N, C-alpha and C positions, 0 to 999 in steps of 0.2 A: 060686778064692779069692785075694783081694788082701792083700798084707802091706805094712804101713807101718812104717818105723823112723825115728823123729824124732830130730834133734839140733839144736843152735843154728844151724846153717847151712842146714837144709832137711830133706827127707824122701827116704829110699831107698825105692823102691817095687818090688814084684814083682807084676806083673799079667799073668795068663795066661802065665806062664813067662818073661816079658820083664822084665828088671831095668833100672831107670832112676832118675835123680835129679831131684827137683823142688827148685829153689833157694828159699830164703826169699823173695827178691825176686819170683819168679814167683808164689808163693802169695799174697803180699801184694797184688800187682797183680790177680790173678784174683778175690780175695775183697774187695778194698778195705778190708782190716782189718790191724791189726798182726799179725805172724806169731804172737806168743804168745797172741793172743786168738782165733785161728782154732781150730776144733775138728777132731778127728780125722774126724768125720762129714763136715764140709765138704771136707776134703782127699779123702776117699774119693769124694765126689760129683764132684770134679774129674777123678778117674781113671776111674770107672765111670759109665755112663749111668744105670742104675737099680740102685744098690747095695742089698744087704740090710744094713740098719743094725741091729745088735744092741747092747743095753745103752744106757746113757746117754752122750751126747756128752761128750768131755773136751777141755778147752783144751790146746793144745800147751804153753803155759807150765806147766801142771800136770803134764803127762806127762814133760817133760824135767828138771824140778826136783825 
């Protein structure tokens, strides 16, 4: 299971027991979108090759505000 924790500067990720940080700039570059318009599902797809997506995608801007 992958855990994502969002804040204004990026995302803390726990993937297969490994913890790392994805910066806001990295996410914007990878998605070619404003950080706040990227969804949690899009970030999960950056981390996992074939993630199990549950529920409706939520914009980062909605998650952290």
